[in-house]
FIGU-604531 format. One record per atom (N, C-alpha, C): residue number from 0; atom name; x, z, y. Coordinates in steps of 0.1 Angstrom, whole numbers, always signed. Layout:
<sites>
  nr atom     u     w     v
 NUM   CA     X     Z     Y
...
</sites>
This chain:
<sites>
  nr atom     u     w     v
   0    N -1208   -89 +1048
   0   CA -1203   -79 +1057
   0    C -1212   -77 +1069
   1    N -1214   -65 +1074
   1   CA -1223   -63 +1085
   1    C -1216   -69 +1098
   2    N -1225   -72 +1107
   2   CA -1220   -76 +1120
   2    C -1212   -65 +1127
   3    N -1202   -69 +1135
   3   CA -1194   -59 +1141
   3    C -1202   -48 +1149
   4    N -1213   -53 +1155
   4   CA -1221   -44 +1163
   4    C -1226   -32 +1155
   5    N -1228   -34 +1142
   5   CA -1235   -23 +1134
   5    C -1225   -17 +1124
   6    N -1212   -17 +1127
   6   CA -1203   -10 +1118
   6    C -1205    +5 +1119
   7    N -1202   +13 +1109
   7   CA -1202   +28 +1110
   7    C -1194   +33 +1121
   8    N -1197   +44 +1127
   8   CA -1189   +50 +1137
   8    C -1176   +54 +1132
   9    N -1165   +51 +1139
   9   CA -1152   +54 +1135
   9    C -1146   +46 +1124
  10    N -1154   +36 +1120
  10   CA -1149   +27 +1109
  10    C -1137   +18 +1114
  11    N -1138   +13 +1126
  11   CA -1128    +5 +1132
  11    C -1120   +14 +1142
  12    N -1107   +11 +1144
  12   CA -1099   +19 +1153
  12    C -1104   +16 +1167
  13    N -1105   +27 +1175
  13   CA -1109   +25 +1189
  13    C -1097   +19 +1197
  14    N -1100    +8 +1204
  14   CA -1089    +2 +1212
  14    C -1082   +12 +1222
  15    N -1069   +12 +1223
  15   CA -1062   +21 +1231
  15    C -1062   +16 +1246
  16    N -1064    +3 +1248
  16   CA -1063    -1 +1262
  16    C -1076    +4 +1270
  17    N -1073    +6 +1283
  17   CA -1084   +11 +1291
  17    C -1093    +0 +1296
  18    N -1106    +1 +1294
  18   CA -1115   -10 +1299
  18    C -1115   -11 +1314
  19    N -1114   -23 +1319
  19   CA -1114   -25 +1333
  19    C -1128   -23 +1339
  20    N -1129   -20 +1352
  20   CA -1142   -19 +1358
  20    C -1151   -32 +1356
  21    N -1144   -43 +1356
  21   CA -1152   -56 +1354
  21    C -1157   -56 +1340
  22    N -1149   -52 +1330
  22   CA -1153   -52 +1316
  22    C -1164   -42 +1314
  23    N -1164   -31 +1321
  23   CA -1175   -21 +1319
  23    C -1188   -26 +1325
  24    N -1187   -33 +1336
  24   CA -1199   -39 +1342
  24    C -1205   -50 +1333
  25    N -1196   -58 +1327
  25   CA -1201   -68 +1318
  25    C -1207   -61 +1305
  26    N -1201   -50 +1300
  26   CA -1207   -43 +1289
  26    C -1221   -38 +1292
  27    N -1222   -33 +1305
  27   CA -1235   -28 +1309
  27    C -1246   -39 +1309
  28    N -1242   -50 +1315
  28   CA -1251   -61 +1316
  28    C -1255   -67 +1303
  29    N -1246   -67 +1293
  29   CA -1248   -74 +1280
  29    C -1253   -64 +1270
  30    N -1252   -51 +1272
  30   CA -1256   -41 +1262
  30    C -1246   -40 +1250
  31    N -1234   -44 +1253
  31   CA -1224   -45 +1242
  31    C -1221   -31 +1236
  32    N -1219   -30 +1223
  32   CA -1215   -18 +1217
  32    C -1201   -14 +1221
  33    N -1200    -1 +1224
  33   CA -1187    +5 +1227
  33    C -1185   +18 +1218
  34    N -1173   +23 +1218
  34   CA -1171   +35 +1210
  34    C -1161   +44 +1217
  35    N -1163   +57 +1216
  35   CA -1154   +67 +1223
  35    C -1154   +80 +1215
  36    N -1147   +90 +1220
  36   CA -1146  +103 +1214
  36    C -1155  +113 +1222
  37    N -1164  +119 +1215
  37   CA -1172  +130 +1221
  37    C -1164  +142 +1224
  38    N -1162  +146 +1236
  38   CA -1153  +157 +1239
  38    C -1159  +170 +1242
  39    N -1172  +170 +1244
  39   CA -1179  +182 +1248
  39    C -1194  +181 +1246
  40    N -1201  +192 +1243
  40   CA -1216  +192 +1242
  40    C -1220  +204 +1250
  41    N -1228  +201 +1261
  41   CA -1232  +213 +1270
  41    C -1244  +220 +1264
  42    N -1248  +230 +1272
  42   CA -1259  +239 +1267
  42    C -1272  +232 +1265
  43    N -1274  +221 +1272
  43   CA -1286  +213 +1270
  43    C -1285  +202 +1259
  44    N -1274  +203 +1252
  44   CA -1271  +194 +1241
  44    C -1269  +179 +1245
  45    N -1263  +178 +1257
  45   CA -1259  +164 +1262
  45    C -1244  +163 +1257
  46    N -1241  +151 +1252
  46   CA -1228  +148 +1248
  46    C -1219  +141 +1258
  47    N -1207  +146 +1261
  47   CA -1198  +139 +1270
  47    C -1188  +132 +1262
  48    N -1186  +119 +1266
  48   CA -1177  +110 +1259
  48    C -1166  +105 +1268
  49    N -1154  +104 +1262
  49   CA -1143   +97 +1269
  49    C -1139   +84 +1262
  50    N -1138   +74 +1270
  50   CA -1134   +61 +1265
  50    C -1124   +55 +1275
  51    N -1111   +54 +1270
  51   CA -1101   +51 +1280
  51    C -1099   +62 +1290
  52    N -1099   +58 +1303
  52   CA -1099   +67 +1314
  52    C -1113   +71 +1319
  53    N -1123   +65 +1313
  53   CA -1136   +67 +1317
  53    C -1143   +78 +1310
  54    N -1154   +84 +1317
  54   CA -1162   +94 +1311
  54    C -1176   +90 +1312
  55    N -1184   +94 +1302
  55   CA -1198   +91 +1302
  55    C -1206  +103 +1295
  56    N -1219  +102 +1297
  56   CA -1227  +112 +1291
  56    C -1238  +106 +1283
  57    N -1240  +111 +1271
  57   CA -1252  +107 +1263
  57    C -1262  +118 +1264
  58    N -1273  +116 +1271
  58   CA -1283  +126 +1272
  58    C -1289  +130 +1258
  59    N -1294  +142 +1257
  59   CA -1299  +146 +1244
  59    C -1309  +136 +1238
  60    N -1318  +131 +1247
  60   CA -1328  +122 +1242
  60    C -1323  +108 +1238
  61    N -1310  +106 +1241
  61   CA -1304   +93 +1237
  61    C -1293   +95 +1226
  62    N -1293  +107 +1220
  62   CA -1282  +110 +1211
  62    C -1284  +104 +1197
  63    N -1296  +100 +1194
  63   CA -1299   +94 +1181
  63    C -1313   +93 +1177
  64    N -1316   +86 +1166
  64   CA -1330   +84 +1162
  64    C -1335   +96 +1154
  65    N -1348   +98 +1154
  65   CA -1354  +109 +1146
  65    C -1353  +122 +1154
  66    N -1357  +133 +1147
  66   CA -1357  +146 +1153
  66    C -1343  +152 +1150
  67    N -1334  +150 +1160
  67   CA -1321  +156 +1158
  67    C -1320  +171 +1160
  68    N -1315  +178 +1151
  68   CA -1313  +192 +1153
  68    C -1300  +194 +1161
  69    N -1300  +206 +1167
  69   CA -1288  +209 +1176
  69    C -1275  +208 +1169
  70    N -1275  +213 +1156
  70   CA -1262  +212 +1149
  70    C -1258  +198 +1146
  71    N -1267  +188 +1145
  71   CA -1263  +174 +1143
  71    C -1256  +169 +1156
  72    N -1260  +173 +1167
  72   CA -1254  +169 +1180
  72    C -1241  +176 +1182
  73    N -1240  +189 +1179
  73   CA -1228  +197 +1181
  73    C -1217  +192 +1172
  74    N -1221  +187 +1160
  74   CA -1211  +182 +1150
  74    C -1204  +170 +1155
  75    N -1209  +163 +1165
  75   CA -1203  +151 +1170
  75    C -1190  +153 +1179
  76    N -1189  +165 +1183
  76   CA -1178  +169 +1192
  76    C -1165  +167 +1185
  77    N -1156  +159 +1191
  77   CA -1143  +156 +1185
  77    C -1143  +144 +1176
  78    N -1154  +138 +1175
  78   CA -1156  +126 +1166
  78    C -1159  +113 +1174
  79    N -1157  +102 +1167
  79   CA -1160   +89 +1173
  79    C -1175   +87 +1173
  80    N -1181   +83 +1185
  80   CA -1195   +79 +1186
  80    C -1196   +66 +1192
  81    N -1206   +58 +1188
  81   CA -1209   +45 +1194
  81    C -1220   +47 +1205
  82    N -1220   +37 +1214
  82   CA -1230   +38 +1225
  82    C -1230   +25 +1232
  83    N -1240   +23 +1241
  83   CA -1240   +12 +1250
  83    C -1243   +19 +1264
  84    N -1238   +12 +1274
  84   CA -1240   +17 +1288
  84    C -1254   +13 +1293
  85    N -1261   +23 +1298
  85   CA -1274   +21 +1303
  85    C -1276   +24 +1318
  86    N -1265   +30 +1324
  86   CA -1266   +33 +1338
  86    C -1254   +40 +1343
  87    N -1254   +43 +1356
  87   CA -1243   +50 +1362
  87    C -1248   +60 +1372
  88    N -1243   +72 +1372
  88   CA -1247   +83 +1380
  88    C -1235   +91 +1385
  89    N -1232   +91 +1398
  89   CA -1220   +97 +1404
  89    C -1208   +91 +1397
  90    N -1200  +100 +1390
  90   CA -1188   +95 +1384
  90    C -1189   +94 +1369
  91    N -1202   +94 +1364
  91   CA -1204   +93 +1350
  91    C -1212   +81 +1346
  92    N -1208   +74 +1335
  92   CA -1216   +64 +1329
  92    C -1227   +70 +1321
  93    N -1239   +65 +1321
  93   CA -1250   +70 +1313
  93    C -1250   +61 +1301
  94    N -1250   +68 +1289
  94   CA -1248   +61 +1277
  94    C -1260   +63 +1267
  95    N -1262   +54 +1258
  95   CA -1273   +56 +1248
  95    C -1267   +52 +1234
  96    N -1268   +62 +1225
  96   CA -1265   +60 +1211
  96    C -1277   +56 +1203
  97    N -1289   +61 +1208
  97   CA -1302   +59 +1201
  97    C -1305   +44 +1200
  98    N -1304   +37 +1211
  98   CA -1308   +23 +1211
  98    C -1300   +15 +1201
  99    N -1287   +18 +1199
  99   CA -1279   +11 +1189
  99    C -1283   +14 +1175
 100    N -1287   +27 +1173
 100   CA -1291   +31 +1160
 100    C -1304   +24 +1156
 101    N -1313   +23 +1166
 101   CA -1326   +16 +1163
 101    C -1324    +2 +1159
 102    N -1314    -5 +1166
 102   CA -1311   -19 +1162
 102    C -1304   -19 +1148
 103    N -1295   -10 +1146
 103   CA -1288   -10 +1133
 103    C -1298    -8 +1121
 104    N -1307    +1 +1123
 104   CA -1317    +4 +1113
 104    C -1326    -8 +1111
 105    N -1330   -15 +1121
 105   CA -1338   -27 +1120
 105    C -1330   -38 +1112
 106    N -1318   -39 +1115
 106   CA -1309   -48 +1109
 106    C -1308   -45 +1094
 107    N -1307   -32 +1090
 107   CA -1306   -28 +1076
 107    C -1319   -31 +1069
 108    N -1330   -29 +1075
 108   CA -1343   -32 +1069
 108    C -1345   -46 +1065
 109    N -1337   -55 +1072
 109   CA -1339   -69 +1070
 109    C -1329   -75 +1060
 110    N -1320   -66 +1055
 110   CA -1310   -70 +1045
 110    C -1316   -70 +1031
 111    N -1312   -80 +1023
 111   CA -1317   -81 +1010
 111    C -1310   -72 +1000
 112    N -1317   -68  +989
 112   CA -1311   -60  +979
 112    C -1299   -67  +973
 113    N -1288   -59  +971
 113   CA -1276   -65  +965
 113    C -1266   -69  +975
 114    N -1269   -67  +988
 114   CA -1259   -70  +999
 114    C -1249   -59 +1000
 115    N -1236   -63 +1001
 115   CA -1225   -53 +1002
 115    C -1223   -50 +1017
 116    N -1222   -37 +1020
 116   CA -1220   -33 +1034
 116    C -1209   -23 +1035
 117    N -1202   -22 +1047
 117   CA -1192   -11 +1049
 117    C -1200    +2 +1052
 118    N -1193   +13 +1048
 118   CA -1199   +26 +1050
 118    C -1188   +36 +1053
 119    N -1191   +48 +1058
 119   CA -1181   +58 +1061
 119    C -1187   +72 +1056
 120    N -1179   +79 +1048
 120   CA -1184   +91 +1042
 120    C -1185  +102 +1054
 121    N -1196  +109 +1055
 121   CA -1198  +119 +1065
 121    C -1200  +133 +1060
 122    N -1205  +134 +1047
 122   CA -1208  +147 +1042
 122    C -1209  +146 +1027
 123    N -1205  +156 +1019
 123   CA -1205  +156 +1005
 123    C -1212  +167  +999
 124    N -1220  +164  +989
 124   CA -1227  +175  +981
 124    C -1225  +172  +967
 125    N -1229  +181  +958
 125   CA -1228  +179  +944
 125    C -1237  +167  +939
 126    N -1248  +165  +946
 126   CA -1257  +155  +941
 126    C -1255  +141  +948
 127    N -1246  +140  +957
 127   CA -1243  +127  +963
 127    C -1235  +128  +975
 128    N -1232  +116  +980
 128   CA -1224  +114  +992
 128    C -1232  +108 +1004
 129    N -1233  +115 +1015
 129   CA -1239  +110 +1027
 129    C -1230  +101 +1034
 130    N -1235   +89 +1038
 130   CA -1226   +79 +1045
 130    C -1233   +73 +1057
 131    N -1224   +70 +1066
 131   CA -1229   +62 +1078
 131    C -1229   +48 +1074
 132    N -1240   +41 +1075
 132   CA -1242   +27 +1072
 132    C -1243   +18 +1084
 133    N -1241   +24 +1096
 133   CA -1242   +16 +1108
 133    C -1246   +24 +1120
 134    N -1236   +25 +1130
 134   CA -1239   +32 +1142
 134    C -1244   +46 +1141
 135    N -1241   +53 +1130
 135   CA -1245   +67 +1128
 135    C -1258   +68 +1120
 136    N -1263   +57 +1115
 136   CA -1275   +58 +1106
 136    C -1270   +62 +1093
 137    N -1276   +73 +1087
 137   CA -1272   +79 +1075
 137    C -1280   +76 +1063
 138    N -1273   +73 +1052
 138   CA -1280   +71 +1039
 138    C -1272   +79 +1029
 139    N -1276   +79 +1016
 139   CA -1269   +87 +1006
 139    C -1267   +78  +994
 140    N -1255   +81  +987
 140   CA -1253   +75  +974
 140    C -1254   +86  +964
 141    N -1264   +86  +956
 141   CA -1265   +96  +945
 141    C -1253   +96  +936
 142    N -1250  +108  +931
 142   CA -1238  +110  +923
 142    C -1238  +100  +911
 143    N -1250   +98  +905
 143   CA -1250   +89  +893
 143    C -1248   +74  +897
 144    N -1248   +71  +909
 144   CA -1246   +57  +914
 144    C -1232   +55  +920
 145    N -1224   +65  +920
 145   CA -1211   +64  +926
 145    C -1201   +57  +917
 146    N -1201   +60  +904
 146   CA -1191   +54  +895
 146    C -1196   +54  +881
 147    N -1190   +46  +872
 147   CA -1194   +47  +858
 147    C -1188   +59  +852
 148    N -1176   +63  +855
 148   CA -1170   +75  +850
 148    C -1177   +87  +856
 149    N -1182   +96  +848
 149   CA -1191  +107  +853
 149    C -1183  +117  +860
 150    N -1188  +121  +872
 150   CA -1182  +132  +880
 150    C -1193  +143  +882
 151    N -1189  +155  +884
 151   CA -1198  +166  +887
 151    C -1202  +167  +901
 152    N -1194  +162  +910
 152   CA -1196  +164  +924
 152    C -1191  +152  +932
 153    N -1198  +148  +942
 153   CA -1193  +136  +950
 153    C -1179  +138  +955
 154    N -1175  +150  +957
 154   CA -1162  +153  +962
 154    C -1151  +150  +952
 155    N -1155  +147  +939
 155   CA -1145  +143  +929
 155    C -1141  +128  +931
 156    N -1149  +121  +939
 156   CA -1146  +107  +941
 156    C -1143  +103  +956
 157    N -1149  +110  +965
 157   CA -1147  +107  +979
 157    C -1142  +118  +988
 158    N -1138  +115 +1000
 158   CA -1134  +125 +1009
 158    C -1141  +122 +1023
 159    N -1144  +133 +1030
 159   CA -1151  +131 +1043
 159    C -1142  +123 +1052
 160    N -1148  +113 +1059
 160   CA -1141  +104 +1068
 160    C -1135   +92 +1061
 161    N -1137   +90 +1048
 161   CA -1132   +79 +1040
 161    C -1141   +66 +1043
 162    N -1134   +55 +1046
 162   CA -1141   +42 +1047
 162    C -1143   +36 +1033
 163    N -1155   +33 +1030
 163   CA -1158   +27 +1016
 163    C -1167   +15 +1018
 164    N -1172   +10 +1007
 164   CA -1182    -1 +1007
 164    C -1193    +4  +998
 165    N -1205    -1 +1000
 165   CA -1217    +2  +993
 165    C -1226   -10  +991
 166    N -1236    -9  +982
 166   CA -1245   -20  +980
 166    C -1259   -15  +983
 167    N -1267   -23  +990
 167   CA -1281   -20  +993
 167    C -1288   -21  +979
 168    N -1294   -10  +975
 168   CA -1301    -9  +963
 168    C -1316   -12  +966
 169    N -1321    -7  +977
 169   CA -1335    -8  +981
 169    C -1337    -4  +995
 170    N -1346    -9 +1002
 170   CA -1350    -5 +1015
 170    C -1364    -2 +1016
 171    N -1368    +8 +1025
 171   CA -1382   +11 +1027
 171    C -1385   +10 +1042
 172    N -1390    -2 +1046
 172   CA -1392    -4 +1061
 172    C -1401    +6 +1067
 173    N -1411   +11 +1059
 173   CA -1421   +20 +1064
 173    C -1415   +34 +1069
 174    N -1405   +38 +1060
 174   CA -1398   +51 +1063
 174    C -1385   +49 +1070
 175    N -1380   +37 +1070
 175   CA -1367   +34 +1075
 175    C -1355   +38 +1066
 176    N -1358   +41 +1054
 176   CA -1348   +46 +1045
 176    C -1340   +35 +1038
 177    N -1328   +37 +1035
 177   CA -1319   +28 +1028
 177    C -1314   +35 +1016
 178    N -1315   +28 +1004
 178   CA -1310   +34  +992
 178    C -1298   +26  +987
 179    N -1287   +33  +984
 179   CA -1275   +27  +981
 179    C -1270   +29  +967
 180    N -1260   +21  +963
 180   CA -1253   +23  +950
 180    C -1238   +19  +953
 181    N -1229   +22  +944
 181   CA -1215   +20  +947
 181    C -1207   +15  +935
 182    N -1212   +19  +923
 182   CA -1204   +17  +910
 182    C -1202    +2  +907
 183    N -1211    -6  +912
 183   CA -1210   -21  +909
 183    C -1198   -27  +916
 184    N -1192   -21  +925
 184   CA -1181   -26  +933
 184    C -1168   -23  +927
 185    N -1168   -15  +916
 185   CA -1155    -9  +911
 185    C -1151   -17  +898
 186    N -1157   -28  +895
 186   CA -1152   -36  +883
 186    C -1160   -33  +871
 187    N -1160   -43  +862
 187   CA -1166   -42  +849
 187    C -1157   -35  +839
 188    N -1161   -33  +827
 188   CA -1153   -27  +816
 188    C -1141   -37  +814
 189    N -1144   -50  +813
 189   CA -1134   -60  +810
 189    C -1124   -60  +821
 190    N -1128   -60  +834
 190   CA -1119   -61  +845
 190    C -1110   -48  +846
 191    N -1116   -37  +842
 191   CA -1108   -24  +843
 191    C -1098   -23  +831
 192    N -1100   -30  +820
 192   CA -1091   -29  +809
 192    C -1082   -41  +808
 193    N -1083   -50  +817
 193   CA -1076   -63  +816
 193    C -1061   -61  +815
 194    N -1055   -52  +822
 194   CA -1040   -50  +821
 194    C -1036   -39  +812
 195    N -1045   -33  +804
 195   CA -1042   -22  +795
 195    C -1039   -28  +781
 196    N -1030   -21  +774
 196   CA -1027   -25  +760
 196    C -1024   -13  +752
 197    N -1027   -13  +739
 197   CA -1024    -2  +730
 197    C -1009    +0  +730
 198    N -1005   +13  +731
 198   CA  -991   +17  +731
 198    C  -986   +20  +745
 199    N  -994   +16  +755
 199   CA  -991   +19  +769
 199    C  -993   +34  +772
 200    N  -986   +39  +782
 200   CA  -988   +53  +787
 200    C  -993   +52  +802
 201    N -1004   +58  +805
 201   CA -1010   +58  +818
 201    C -1014   +72  +822
 202    N -1017   +73  +835
 202   CA -1021   +86  +840
 202    C -1036   +86  +841
 203    N -1042   +98  +841
 203   CA -1057   +99  +842
 203    C -1061  +113  +847
 204    N -1074  +115  +848
 204   CA -1079  +128  +852
 204    C -1089  +132  +842
 205    N -1088  +144  +837
 205   CA -1098  +149  +827
 205    C -1111  +152  +834
 206    N -1122  +146  +830
 206   CA -1135  +148  +836
 206    C -1144  +156  +828
 207    N -1141  +158  +815
 207   CA -1150  +166  +807
 207    C -1143  +169  +794
 208    N -1145  +182  +789
 208   CA -1139  +186  +777
 208    C -1150  +191  +767
 209    N -1150  +185  +755
 209   CA -1159  +188  +744
 209    C -1152  +193  +732
 210    N -1159  +198  +722
 210   CA -1152  +202  +710
 210    C -1145  +191  +703
 211    N -1151  +179  +704
 211   CA -1145  +167  +697
 211    C -1135  +160  +705
 212    N -1132  +164  +717
 212   CA -1122  +157  +725
 212    C -1124  +158  +740
 213    N -1116  +151  +747
 213   CA -1117  +152  +762
 213    C -1119  +138  +767
 214    N -1127  +137  +777
 214   CA -1129  +124  +784
 214    C -1120  +123  +796
 215    N -1111  +113  +795
 215   CA -1101  +111  +806
 215    C -1104   +99  +814
 216    N -1105  +100  +827
 216   CA -1108   +89  +836
 216    C -1095   +82  +839
 217    N -1095   +69  +835
 217   CA -1083   +61  +838
 217    C -1085   +54  +852
 218    N -1097   +50  +855
 218   CA -1101   +44  +868
 218    C -1115   +49  +871
 219    N -1120   +48  +883
 219   CA -1133   +53  +885
 219    C -1144   +47  +877
 220    N -1142   +35  +871
 220   CA -1152   +29  +863
 220    C -1147   +27  +848
 221    N -1138   +36  +844
 221   CA -1132   +35  +830
 221    C -1127   +48  +826
 222    N -1133   +53  +814
 222   CA -1128   +65  +808
 222    C -1125   +62  +793
 223    N -1117   +71  +787
 223   CA -1114   +70  +773
 223    C -1115   +84  +767
 224    N -1115   +85  +754
 224   CA -1117   +98  +747
 224    C -1104  +101  +740
 225    N -1099  +113  +743
 225   CA -1087  +118  +736
 225    C -1091  +128  +725
 226    N -1081  +131  +717
 226   CA -1083  +142  +706
 226    C -1084  +155  +713
 227    N -1090  +165  +706
 227   CA -1091  +179  +712
 227    C -1077  +184  +715
 228    N -1076  +192  +726
 228   CA -1064  +198  +731
 228    C -1067  +210  +738
 229    N -1062  +222  +733
 229   CA -1066  +235  +739
 229    C -1059  +237  +752
 230    N -1049  +229  +756
 230   CA -1042  +231  +769
 230    C -1049  +225  +781
 231    N -1058  +215  +778
 231   CA -1064  +208  +790
 231    C -1077  +214  +794
 232    N -1080  +212  +807
 232   CA -1093  +216  +813
 232    C -1098  +205  +822
 233    N -1110  +205  +825
 233   CA -1116  +195  +834
 233    C -1110  +196  +847
 234    N -1106  +185  +853
 234   CA -1099  +184  +866
 234    C -1084  +183  +865
 235    N -1078  +184  +853
 235   CA -1064  +183  +852
 235    C -1059  +168  +853
 236    N -1047  +167  +858
 236   CA -1041  +154  +857
 236    C -1032  +153  +845
 237    N -1034  +142  +837
 237   CA -1027  +141  +824
 237    C -1021  +127  +823
 238    N -1011  +126  +814
 238   CA -1006  +113  +810
 238    C -1011  +111  +795
 239    N -1016   +99  +793
 239   CA -1022   +96  +780
 239    C -1015   +83  +774
 240    N -1015   +83  +761
 240   CA -1010   +71  +754
 240    C -1023   +64  +749
 241    N -1023   +51  +751
 241   CA -1035   +43  +746
 241    C -1033   +40  +731
 242    N -1042   +45  +723
 242   CA -1041   +42  +708
 242    C -1048   +29  +704
 243    N -1060   +27  +710
 243   CA -1067   +15  +707
 243    C -1077   +12  +718
 244    N -1081    -1  +719
 244   CA -1091    -6  +729
 244    C -1101   -14  +721
 245    N -1113   -10  +721
 245   CA -1123   -17  +713
 245    C -1135   -22  +722
 246    N -1133   -35  +726
 246   CA -1144   -41  +735
 246    C -1158   -41  +728
 247    N -1158   -44  +715
 247   CA -1171   -45  +709
 247    C -1179   -31  +709
 248    N -1172   -20  +710
 248   CA -1178    -7  +711
 248    C -1176    -1  +725
 249    N -1169    -8  +733
 249   CA -1166    -3  +747
 249    C -1160   +11  +746
 250    N -1150   +12  +737
 250   CA -1143   +25  +735
 250    C -1128   +24  +737
 251    N -1122   +34  +742
 251   CA -1107   +35  +744
 251    C -1103   +48  +738
 252    N -1095   +48  +728
 252   CA -1090   +60  +721
 252    C -1076   +64  +727
 253    N -1075   +77  +731
 253   CA -1063   +81  +738
 253    C -1056   +93  +730
 254    N -1043   +94  +733
 254   CA -1035  +106  +728
 254    C -1029  +113  +740
 255    N -1032  +126  +741
 255   CA -1027  +133  +753
 255    C -1011  +134  +752
 256    N -1005  +131  +763
 256   CA  -990  +133  +764
 256    C  -987  +145  +773
 257    N  -983  +142  +785
 257   CA  -979  +152  +794
 257    C  -992  +158  +801
 258    N  -992  +171  +802
 258   CA -1004  +178  +809
 258    C  -999  +184  +822
 259    N -1006  +180  +833
 259   CA -1002  +185  +846
 259    C -1008  +199  +848
 260    N -1004  +206  +859
 260   CA -1009  +219  +862
 260    C -1022  +217  +869
 261    N -1031  +227  +867
 261   CA -1044  +227  +874
 261    C -1042  +236  +887
 262    N -1042  +230  +899
 262   CA -1039  +237  +911
 262    C -1051  +240  +919
 263    N -1063  +238  +914
 263   CA -1075  +241  +922
 263    C -1079  +230  +931
 264    N -1071  +220  +934
 264   CA -1075  +209  +943
 264    C -1082  +199  +935
 265    N -1091  +192  +942
 265   CA -1099  +181  +936
 265    C -1090  +169  +935
 266    N -1089  +163  +923
 266   CA -1082  +151  +922
 266    C -1091  +139  +923
 267    N -1087  +129  +932
 267   CA -1095  +118  +935
 267    C -1088  +105  +931
 268    N -1094   +97  +923
 268   CA -1088   +83  +920
 268    C -1091   +74  +932
 269    N -1082   +66  +936
 269   CA -1084   +56  +947
 269    C -1095   +46  +942
 270    N -1104   +42  +951
 270   CA -1114   +32  +948
 270    C -1108   +18  +950
 271    N -1104   +12  +940
 271   CA -1099    -2  +940
 271    C -1111   -11  +939
 272    N -1115   -17  +950
 272   CA -1127   -25  +949
 272    C -1125   -39  +944
 273    N -1134   -44  +935
 273   CA -1134   -57  +930
 273    C -1143   -66  +939
 274    N -1152   -60  +946
 274   CA -1161   -67  +955
 274    C -1162   -60  +968
 275    N -1160   -66  +979
 275   CA -1161   -60  +993
 275    C -1170   -67 +1002
 276    N -1176   -78  +998
 276   CA -1185   -85 +1007
 276    C -1194   -94  +999
 277    N -1204   -99 +1006
 277   CA -1213  -109 +1000
 277    C -1225  -102  +994
 278    N -1230  -108  +984
 278   CA -1243  -104  +977
 278    C -1241  -104  +962
 279    N -1247   -94  +956
 279   CA -1247   -93  +941
 279    C -1261   -95  +936
 280    N -1263  -105  +927
 280   CA -1277  -107  +921
 280    C -1279   -98  +909
 281    N -1270   -99  +899
 281   CA -1270   -92  +887
 281    C -1256   -88  +883
 282    N -1254   -75  +879
 282   CA -1241   -70  +876
 282    C -1242   -64  +862
 283    N -1233   -68  +853
 283   CA -1232   -63  +839
 283    C -1219   -57  +837
 284    N -1219   -44  +833
 284   CA -1207   -37  +831
 284    C -1200   -40  +817
 285    N -1208   -40  +807
 285   CA -1203   -41  +793
 285    C -1198   -55  +790
 286    N -1188   -57  +781
 286   CA -1184   -70  +777
 286    C -1195   -77  +769
 287    N -1195   -90  +769
 287   CA -1205   -98  +761
 287    C -1205   -94  +746
 288    N -1194   -91  +741
 288   CA -1193   -88  +726
 288    C -1198   -74  +723
 289    N -1201   -66  +733
 289   CA -1206   -52  +730
 289    C -1221   -52  +730
 290    N -1226   -47  +718
 290   CA -1241   -47  +717
 290    C -1247   -33  +714
 291    N -1238   -23  +716
 291   CA -1243   -10  +714
 291    C -1247    -2  +726
 292    N -1244    -8  +738
 292   CA -1248    -1  +750
 292    C -1249   -11  +761
 293    N -1260   -10  +769
 293   CA -1262   -19  +780
 293    C -1262   -12  +793
 294    N -1253   -16  +802
 294   CA -1252   -10  +815
 294    C -1252   -22  +825
 295    N -1263   -23  +832
 295   CA -1264   -34  +842
 295    C -1273   -31  +853
 296    N -1272   -38  +864
 296   CA -1280   -36  +876
 296    C -1285   -50  +880
 297    N -1298   -51  +881
 297   CA -1304   -64  +885
 297    C -1310   -61  +899
 298    N -1304   -67  +909
 298   CA -1308   -64  +923
 298    C -1320   -73  +926
 299    N -1324   -82  +918
 299   CA -1336   -90  +920
 299    C -1349   -83  +917
 300    N -1348   -72  +909
 300   CA -1360   -65  +905
 300    C -1366   -58  +917
</sites>
């Protein structure tokens, strides 16, 4: 788990108690991380922040690392931002978000591959999910690394503002980039099928329809194949009966029961994490008895 100083913005609940003048002076002297809500962005793209009864300003040059576009600063209004106090002018505290981001990025560059970190979803595209991995430092989880069960869009799995976990796949100190993965945290095939038995009825989401059947997602890391059914479409919620479970082939055969209505809304399975902290060296999805397909990640490579 990351140190508290480098948590994503908004990951932890902002304390409701008002910081005392003594506490603010101590925070200034020690450079302690604080967090508040950006309430306004002026025409010079300075951010105004409220924390408790206090008000502060993050000058544009202290708003973050890199070449920040105006829209990136404007988008912070109404959201939680982290900062440290660097000065006082009239009735405003002078704040810096940039210095915390620089430290968070350096911290991430020193983390070994396979380390589990907290993250917060900030933006979703068809090709992946953009996440805050510490103090507003942004990385992306490609859609193919989000889950074993295939999805067409990152919005099929996540929602903006969602707190999640991710794994460091690779870092590039020269560019400051962090590469992430997520599927390794959602359990192996054996873990996901542990409580399932033939004859059981369970709910799922149709993720793909082919001539030979439909792929139904039972959990984010587990899908089964049902017989063809003209009533179902991708994105529908369905109830299925489990016909058979075949670990040696990593197959689950299903029979469609009740078909839900397609209302146009994206259906998202909750991410039930099997791992939320520590370090992963090697992860193997398939059962040992399965020899037809190999799905694994070796973070030592």
